[in-house]
DOLUM-15762 format. One line per 3 residues: number of its first residue (from 1); their letters; for each residue y, z, x of N, C-alpha, C. Coordinates in steps of 0.05 Angstrom, whole numbers, plus 5000, padded with zeros to 4 digits. Each point is the difference from the previous one (the first is absolute). Layout:
REM residues N
NUM> A> Y,Z,X,Y,Z,X,Y,Z,X ~ ...
This chain:
REM residues 252
1> MGN> 5339,8664,2245,5025,4993,5016,4993,5001,5032 ~ 5010,4979,5011,4994,4999,5030,5014,5020,5015 ~ 4989,5006,5025,5013,5019,5018,5016,4987,5020
4> HQM> 5023,4988,4991,5016,4982,5019,5017,5017,5019 ~ 5002,4993,5025,5015,5012,5019,5025,4985,5004 ~ 5024,5016,5005,5024,4986,5005,5002,4992,5029
7> TLH> 5005,4974,5005,5003,4989,5027,5028,4987,5003 ~ 5015,5012,5016,5028,4989,5006,5001,4983,5024 ~ 5001,4973,4996,4998,4980,5023,5026,4998,5013
10> RGC> 5001,5002,5027,5024,4996,5015,5012,4976,4994 ~ 5028,5000,4997,5015,4974,4994,5001,4993,4972 ~ 4982,5011,4982,5001,4991,4971,5019,5016,4985
13> PYA> 5018,4989,4985,5024,5018,4988,4989,5013,4975 ~ 4977,4993,4990,4990,5015,4977,4971,5000,5002 ~ 4987,5019,4983,4970,5002,4999,4992,5001,4971
16> IIP> 4978,4987,4994,4991,5000,4972,4974,5018,4999 ~ 4999,5020,4985,4976,5017,4998,4989,4997,4973 ~ 4978,4986,4998,4986,4998,4972,4984,5027,4993
19> CGM> 4998,5003,4973,4987,5024,4992,4972,4996,4993 ~ 4990,4977,4997,4973,4995,4996,4992,4999,4970 ~ 5020,5000,4981,4997,5000,4972,5009,4971,4991
22> KQH> 4993,4994,4976,5007,4972,4989,5031,4999,5000 ~ 5010,4976,5007,5029,4997,5005,5016,5006,4973 ~ 4989,4992,4977,5017,5005,4977,5004,5029,4992
25> SAR> 4982,5016,5011,5001,5029,4991,5015,5017,5021 ~ 5008,4990,5020,5012,5016,5022,5031,4997,5001 ~ 5012,5022,5003,5030,4999,5005,5005,4994,5029
28> TIG> 5023,4989,5006,5008,4995,5029,5024,5016,5005 ~ 4998,5015,5023,5022,5019,5008,5011,4986,5025 ~ 5024,4999,5004,5014,4992,5026,5011,5024,5016
31> VLA> 5000,4998,5024,5009,5023,5017,5019,4990,5021 ~ 5026,5009,4999,5020,4992,5020,5009,5025,5014 ~ 5008,4995,5023,5014,5023,5017,5027,4990,5011
34> AWQ> 5015,5020,5008,5026,4996,5010,5000,4993,5030 ~ 4978,5000,5011,4997,4991,5030,4973,4987,5003 ~ 4995,4986,5022,4977,4987,5006,4975,5014,5005
37> VYE> 4975,4990,4993,4978,5013,5006,4992,4994,5029 ~ 5005,4974,5010,4993,4993,5027,5026,5002,5019 ~ 4994,5011,5026,5018,4999,5020,4986,4989,5024
40> GTT> 5004,4974,5006,4986,4989,5023,4970,4998,4992 ~ 4983,5012,5016,4972,4999,4996,4990,5028,4987 ~ 5018,5017,4992,4991,5025,4989,5011,5000,4972
43> IDG> 4984,5020,4984,5005,5006,4970,5013,5024,4998 ~ 5023,5002,4983,5013,5023,4995,4979,5022,4990 ~ 4998,5024,5014,4981,5020,4992,5003,5010,4973
46> YLH> 5027,5007,4992,5004,5010,4975,4992,4982,4976 ~ 5011,4973,5003,4994,4984,4979,4969,4991,5000 ~ 4987,5001,5020,4972,4994,5002,4986,5021,4985
49> ILF> 5005,5024,5004,4988,5024,4983,5006,4998,4972 ~ 5025,4994,4994,5011,4999,4972,4984,4978,4985 ~ 5000,4978,5015,4988,4976,4987,4970,5003,4994
52> DGI> 4986,5013,5020,4973,5006,4996,4995,5018,4975 ~ 5015,5021,4997,5000,5016,4975,5004,4987,4976 ~ 5020,4980,5001,5006,4985,4977,4975,4982,4991
55> RAA> 4988,4988,5023,4978,4982,4995,4980,5016,4987 ~ 4994,5025,5008,4977,5019,4989,5007,5004,4969 ~ 5023,5006,4997,5009,5005,4970,4997,4977,4983
58> ARD> 5007,4975,5011,4997,4977,4984,4972,4991,4995 ~ 4983,5006,5020,4971,4992,4999,4989,5020,4978 ~ 5006,5025,5000,4991,5019,4979,5009,4993,4970
61> RGC> 5023,4986,5000,5012,4993,4973,4994,4971,4993 ~ 4987,4986,5018,4995,4971,4992,5023,4981,5001 ~ 5018,5006,5021,5025,4982,5002,4997,4983,5023
64> NLL> 5016,4977,4999,5001,4982,5022,5027,5010,5015 ~ 5004,4994,5026,5023,5007,5016,5010,4977,5014 ~ 5026,4998,5001,5015,4981,5015,5018,5019,5020
67> LGC> 4994,5000,5025,5016,5016,5020,5018,4986,5015 ~ 5027,5006,4998,5019,4987,5016,5002,5011,5027 ~ 4997,4985,5022,4995,5013,5027,5018,4988,5021
70> GVA> 5026,5005,5002,5018,4985,5018,4991,5004,5028 ~ 5011,4981,5017,4992,4998,5031,5026,5001,5015 ~ 5003,5018,5019,5021,4999,5020,4991,5006,5027
73> PPV> 5016,4988,5022,4991,5006,5028,5004,5031,5008 ~ 4986,5009,5019,5004,5027,5006,5024,5001,5022 ~ 5017,5018,4991,5026,5005,5018,5008,5029,5002
76> PRR> 5014,5009,5021,5005,5028,5003,5015,5012,4976 ~ 5018,4985,4987,5009,5009,4975,4994,4984,4978 ~ 4986,5011,4981,4985,4986,4980,5018,4983,4982
79> LLM> 4989,4973,4998,5015,4982,4982,4984,5000,4974 ~ 5013,5002,4975,4989,4998,4975,4998,4972,4993 ~ 4974,4991,4994,4993,4972,4990,4977,5000,4980
82> PAW> 5008,5012,4978,4981,5004,4978,4993,4975,4985 ~ 4978,4998,4987,4990,4981,4981,5016,5003,4973 ~ 5010,4981,4989,5014,5004,4974,4998,4976,4985
85> PVP> 5001,5002,4972,4997,4976,4983,5026,4983,4996 ~ 5021,5009,5012,5026,4984,4998,5007,4992,5029 ~ 5007,4974,5006,5007,4991,5029,5026,5015,5007
88> MSD> 5000,5013,5022,5026,5014,5011,4996,4993,5032 ~ 5021,5006,5014,5004,4996,5027,4983,5015,5017 ~ 4995,5026,4991,4983,5018,5016,4973,5005,4988
91> TLF> 4990,4982,4986,4973,5004,4987,4982,4978,5004 ~ 4973,5003,4995,4983,4979,4998,4991,4996,4969 ~ 5005,4977,4989,4993,4997,4974,4970,5000,4995
94> VPV> 4992,5015,4980,4971,5001,4992,4999,4995,4970 ~ 4978,4985,4991,4997,4998,4971,4988,5024,4986 ~ 5013,5021,5000,4993,5026,4987,5023,5010,4985
97> GPW> 5000,4991,4974,5022,5007,4984,4992,5003,4969 ~ 5022,4999,4982,4993,5005,4974,4987,4974,4986 ~ 4999,4978,5013,4988,4978,4988,4969,4999,5003
100> NTD> 4992,5015,5019,4969,5002,5004,4988,5028,5001 ~ 5014,5020,4990,4990,5027,5001,5007,5014,4974 ~ 4984,5020,4992,5006,5015,4976,5016,5024,5006
103> GLL> 5004,5005,5025,5018,5023,5008,5004,5000,5030 ~ 5021,5014,5010,5002,5000,5027,5004,5030,5012 ~ 4987,5005,5021,5002,5025,5013,5019,4997,5026
106> VVP> 5023,5015,5000,5019,4992,5022,5003,5027,5019 ~ 4996,4994,5025,5005,5022,5019,5030,4999,5008 ~ 5016,5016,4993,5029,4998,5001,5017,5009,5024
109> NRL> 4986,5016,5018,5014,5012,5020,5015,4979,5017 ~ 5026,5005,5003,5018,4982,5013,5004,4975,4985 ~ 4996,4998,4976,5001,4976,4984,5031,4994,4998
112> SSE> 5008,4973,5005,5026,4993,5001,5012,5000,4971 ~ 5026,5001,4997,5011,5001,4973,4995,4974,4985 ~ 4999,4978,5016,4994,4973,4986,4972,5000,4988
115> RLT> 4982,5012,5016,4972,4999,4989,4994,5019,4978 ~ 5014,5024,5002,5000,5020,4980,5011,4990,4974 ~ 5024,4986,5002,5011,4987,4977,4980,4978,4987
118> YAH> 4984,4985,5017,4982,4982,4987,4978,5014,4986 ~ 4990,5023,5012,4979,5015,4988,5012,5012,4971 ~ 5022,5009,4999,5011,5010,4976,5004,4978,4979
121> SLM> 5006,4977,5011,5003,4978,4978,4972,4992,4990 ~ 4979,5004,5015,4972,4992,4989,4995,5022,4978 ~ 5008,5024,5006,4995,5023,4981,5015,4996,4976
124> ADG> 5026,4990,5001,5016,4995,4976,4987,4977,4984 ~ 4985,4983,5014,4989,4977,4986,4973,5007,4986 ~ 4990,5026,5005,4976,5008,4988,4977,5001,5017
127> HCI> 5003,4990,5026,4977,5000,5019,4995,5029,5010 ~ 4974,5010,5002,4995,5026,5007,4999,5003,5030 ~ 5018,5020,5009,5002,5006,5029,4997,5029,5003
130> VFA> 4984,5010,5021,4999,5027,5010,5006,5001,5026 ~ 5017,5019,5008,5009,5004,5029,4978,5022,5013 ~ 4995,4995,5024,4982,5018,5016,5011,5014,5023
133> GTP> 5003,5024,5001,5007,5012,5026,5028,5014,4997 ~ 5015,5001,4978,5024,5011,4998,5007,5011,4972 ~ 5009,5025,4995,5006,5008,4975,5028,4993,4991
136> DLR> 5014,4986,5015,5027,4991,4993,5002,4977,4981 ~ 4978,4985,4995,4998,4979,4984,4980,5004,4978 ~ 5003,4992,4976,4980,5002,4977,4997,4973,4988
139> PAV> 4973,5000,4991,4977,5018,5004,4991,5002,5028 ~ 4987,5020,5008,4991,5002,5029,4978,5018,5004 ~ 4983,4995,5021,4980,5018,5009,5008,5008,5028
142> AVD> 5004,5025,5004,5014,5010,5023,4982,5020,5017 ~ 5003,5002,5025,4986,5018,5017,5009,5028,4996 ~ 4983,5022,4996,5009,5027,4998,5008,5010,5026
145> NAS> 5024,4994,5010,5010,5008,5027,5000,5030,5005 ~ 5010,5014,4979,5002,5031,5003,4973,5012,5006 ~ 4979,4992,4985,4975,5014,5001,4990,4991,5030
148> GVD> 5001,4975,5008,4989,4992,5024,5014,5015,5025 ~ 5026,5002,4999,5014,5014,5020,4992,5029,4999 ~ 4998,5012,4978,4992,5028,5000,4972,5004,5010
151> QAI> 4981,4983,4995,4975,5001,5010,5000,4999,5032 ~ 5017,4982,5010,5003,4996,5031,5011,5024,5012 ~ 5019,5015,4987,5010,5024,5010,4980,5021,5000
154> EHL> 4987,5001,4978,4979,5021,4997,4978,4999,5021 ~ 4993,4975,5005,4978,4994,5021,5011,5009,5028 ~ 5023,4996,5007,5010,5009,5026,5004,5029,5001
157> VAH> 5011,5012,4977,5001,5029,5001,4973,5013,5002 ~ 4979,4988,4987,4975,5012,5001,4988,5001,5027 ~ 5010,4983,5018,4994,4999,5028,5017,5017,5018
160> GHQ> 5018,5014,4987,5013,5021,5015,5029,4988,5012 ~ 5009,4976,4988,5023,4990,5010,5024,5008,4982 ~ 5024,5005,5013,5023,5010,4985,5025,4983,5003
163> RIA> 5004,4986,5023,5021,4981,5004,4990,4972,4997 ~ 5007,4989,4975,4992,4974,4993,5023,4981,4997 ~ 4998,4978,5016,5022,4982,4999,4997,4977,4982
166> YIA> 5019,4987,4991,4998,4978,4982,5019,4976,5008 ~ 4988,4974,5001,5014,4975,5005,5004,4988,4974 ~ 5024,4996,4991,5004,4985,4975,5011,4970,5007
169> GPV> 5001,4987,4976,5013,4973,5002,5029,5002,5005 ~ 5014,4977,4996,5030,5001,5006,5013,5020,4982 ~ 5025,5013,5010,5014,5019,4986,5008,4988,4973
172> GQP> 4997,5014,4978,5008,4994,4975,4982,4979,4985 ~ 4978,4991,5013,4983,4981,4986,4986,5010,4979 ~ 5001,4990,4977,4987,5012,4975,4970,4994,5000
175> GDS> 4986,5007,4979,4972,4997,4998,4983,5018,5016 ~ 4978,4991,5011,4980,5017,5012,5012,5017,5021 ~ 5016,4989,5018,5009,5014,5023,5016,5025,4991
178> LER> 5017,4998,4978,5017,5024,4993,4981,5020,4984 ~ 4982,4989,4983,4982,5018,4987,4983,5018,5019 ~ 4990,4984,5021,4984,5017,5020,5015,5019,5016
181> LDA> 5026,4994,5004,5018,5019,5016,5005,5024,4983 ~ 5005,4995,4975,5007,5025,4984,4975,5014,4995 ~ 4975,4987,4998,4976,5017,4998,4993,5015,5024
184> YRA> 5007,4988,5024,4995,5015,5025,5017,5025,5000 ~ 5025,4998,4993,5019,5023,5000,4989,5021,4980 ~ 4990,4991,4975,4993,5019,4980,4974,5013,5008
187> ALE> 4983,4986,5014,4973,5012,5011,5006,5020,5021 ~ 5019,4995,5017,5007,5023,5021,5012,5024,4985 ~ 5017,4994,4979,5012,5024,4990,4980,5015,4983
190> RRT> 4983,4990,4987,4977,5016,4983,4985,5015,5020 ~ 4996,4989,5027,4982,5019,5016,5017,5015,5021 ~ 5026,5002,4994,5020,5016,5016,4997,4991,5028
193> LTM> 4996,4978,5006,5003,4987,5028,5028,4993,5007 ~ 5007,5003,5025,5028,4995,5010,5006,4970,4996 ~ 5024,4996,4987,5011,4975,4996,5019,4993,5023
196> DPR> 4992,4987,5019,5013,4993,5023,5010,4971,4999 ~ 5026,4994,4997,5009,4973,4998,4996,4983,5025 ~ 4995,5012,5022,4992,4986,5023,4974,4986,5000
199> LIA> 4984,5009,4980,4971,4988,4997,4998,4980,4981 ~ 5024,4991,4991,5000,4976,4982,5014,4978,5015 ~ 4991,4978,4998,5012,4974,5013,4998,4978,4981
202> YAD> 5018,4981,5001,5001,4979,4982,4994,4972,5017 ~ 4983,4983,4992,4996,4975,5012,5024,4981,4992 ~ 5011,4984,5018,5020,4983,4993,4989,4977,4981
205> QAE> 4977,4991,5006,4988,4980,4983,4970,5009,4991 ~ 4995,5002,4974,4979,5011,4989,4973,4985,5011 ~ 5003,4974,5005,4978,4981,5005,5003,4991,5030
208> DIA> 5007,5017,5017,5005,4991,5027,4987,5020,5020 ~ 4982,4991,5017,4988,5018,5019,5020,5014,5018 ~ 5019,4986,5011,5020,5010,5020,5014,5026,4987
211> SGR> 5006,4998,4973,5015,5018,4988,4983,5026,5001 ~ 4974,4999,4995,4982,5024,5001,4999,5011,5026 ~ 5001,4984,5022,5001,5008,5028,5027,5016,5003
214> QAM> 5019,4991,4993,5027,5013,5003,5004,5025,4985 ~ 4988,5000,4974,5002,5026,4985,4981,5021,5014 ~ 4978,4990,5010,4984,5020,5015,5014,5013,5025
217> HRI> 5015,4984,5011,5016,5009,5025,5020,5021,4991 ~ 5010,4997,4975,5020,5020,4990,4988,5027,4992 ~ 4975,5002,4997,4988,5026,4996,4979,5008,5016
220> LAA> 5003,4995,5026,4980,5006,5021,4991,5028,4997 ~ 5016,5017,4989,4991,5028,4999,4979,5005,4978 ~ 4996,4980,4982,4981,5002,4976,4972,5003,5011
223> VFL> 4985,5016,4986,4972,5005,5005,4980,4983,4984 ~ 5007,4997,4973,4985,4983,4983,5020,4984,4984 ~ 4991,4975,4991,5016,4985,4983,4982,4979,4988
226> FPV> 5012,4991,4975,4986,4979,4985,5021,4979,4992 ~ 5000,4976,5010,5022,4983,4993,4995,4984,4972 ~ 5022,4988,4993,4999,4990,4971,4986,4973,4998
229> CSP> 4999,4984,5021,4985,4974,4998,4986,4991,5024 ~ 4984,4982,4998,4982,4992,5023,5013,4989,5024 ~ 5019,4983,4998,5012,4989,5025,5017,5022,5015
232> TTI> 5009,5019,4986,5014,5024,5010,4980,5016,5014 ~ 4976,5006,4989,4979,5013,5013,4994,4987,5026 ~ 4996,4974,5001,4994,4989,5026,5019,5006,5019
235> GCY> 5026,4997,4996,5021,5009,5016,5000,5026,5011 ~ 4992,5019,4981,4996,5029,5007,4979,5003,5023 ~ 4980,4987,4994,4975,5004,5019,5005,4986,5026
238> RRN> 5013,4978,4999,5009,4987,5026,5017,5016,5017 ~ 5021,5015,4987,5017,5017,5012,4984,5024,5012 ~ 4980,5008,4986,4984,5023,5007,4978,4993,5023
241> ANP> 4998,4974,5007,4980,4992,5021,5006,5010,5024 ~ 5029,5005,5007,5008,5010,5025,5022,5020,4997 ~ 4991,5025,4986,5020,5017,4992,5008,5019,5024
244> PIG> 5023,5014,4998,5007,5024,5020,4976,5019,4999 ~ 4995,5011,5023,4978,5018,5004,5002,5025,4981 ~ 4978,5003,4985,4999,5023,4982,5013,4996,4974
247> RTR> 5015,4978,4995,5014,4997,4976,4983,4994,4975 ~ 4981,4980,5003,4986,4989,4977,4971,5002,5005 ~ 4990,5021,5016,4973,5002,5005,4982,5004,4974
250> NAA> 5014,5016,4981,4985,5003,4974,5007,4984,4977 ~ 5015,4979,5007,5009,4984,4976,4977,4985,4986 ~ 5004,4998,4975,4982,4986,4982,5013,4984,4979
């Protein structure tokens, strides 16, 4: 089996990753996400890492991959323009569907009701679908948020820190954001650390840099924090680039 590397070409709505085995013996897995892989000239960091892991697993198991990779322009407030096998007003059509795959892996975060209905209809027709990244849909492979947050808290406590802030996604947003917030509270309680509500802030938009900056502004008294998502993180550190004297000297 060949050692094929995944290459995502800018502007291409999908990528084909061969497995190096005879075509008749290889399964083909399609991968679709609820948002685009490309924004302007950059690649979404989360999906790039996720797709690379999927590629490695497919190579080990002798599968071919069809990766759906939507494209959208970079804007302050993120536009969703995913690749999808059904034409819609806010999608890029890609030929990655039940007609040319043996199964689909769907990354469903912020998946619209229309797209979710389509996925469920394929499942009802007998096509194999697995969701990646959320425990709310079945069957699914999900991140162990509780363990990850607990390890993050343990790391900070081991360095002698007691007041640990948290920036979450929008208020009431289900999924990873809520799970991590609950895990944060539980981790503090297990270690008998002070639960100060002033050290918790919510980003107005989970995928918006400005929201992270504003949330950071609301908890300037925080000493340490770990945000819920990458664009929020960028906003936090941009806010910290010119902080009030003495406030975020030890932020990490």
